[in-house]
N, C-alpha and C positions, 0 to 999 in steps of 0.2 A: 982419677981413681975410679976403677971399674967396680961395679956391684956384681956379686955372685948371682947367678940365675936363681939360686935357692933363696935369696933375700928379696927378690922382686915380688911385690904383692900382686902385680898384674900378670904374672906368669901363669900359664896353664899347667897344672900338675896332674899326675896320676898317682895312684897308691900302689906300692909294691909290697909283697909279703915273701918271706923266706920259709924254709922247711921247719924252722923253729917257731913259726907264727909270730915273727917280729915284723913290724911294718916300717915303711919309710915313704915319705913323699918324694916325687921324682919329676923333673920337667918332662912334659909329654914328648918332646922332640929328641931327648937323649936316649941312646940305646940302653935297654934294660941290662944291668950287669948280671954276670953268671951267678947262679944260686938264688936268684930272685925271679918272681913272676908278677905280672900285672894283675891287680884285683879288678875284675870286670865290672863295668858300670860306675866306677868312681873316677870322675874327671871334673876339674874345675879350677877356680882360683885358689890361692893358698888358704884363705879363710874357709872355703867350702870343704876342701879335702881335710884340713885340720879338724874341722867340726865333725866330719865322718869318723876320723881316727879317735877323737875324744869319746864318741859314743860306742865305737866298736872295740878298741884295744883297751879294755878295762883291767886286764891282768898282764903286767909287763914281764912276768916270768917267762923264760923260754919254754917251749912245749916239753922238751926233755926233762926239765926241772919239775914242771907240773906233774908229769907222768911218774917221775921218781918219787915225789912227795906223796902222790896218791898210792903208789905201791907200798911205801913205808907205812902209811896209815892202815892199809888193808892188812899188812903183815902184823902190825901191832894189835889190830883188832882180832886177828885170828889167834894170836898168842895169848890173849887175855881170857 
C-alpha cells in the first residue's frame, strides 16, 4: 500500500493561495495547478506549513463572500 505524498510528515511542502484567498499545502516538487500561486517564503515540513496556515488563514470564508457581506453591512448602515 502506497502513501499519498500529502500524508507524508517528512515531505517538503509549499503553501498555495487562489484568487479567493483560500489556501492549500502542496508538495514542493509538484507543478502548481492553474488558478493557484505559491505563497513566497513559506516552505517546510507538514507541521511547519500547517502552523503557518493556522496563524494566517483565520477566516475561511472566500474573499468574494467577505466582500459581499461587507457591502451588505454598508448598505444596511446607509439605509438606517
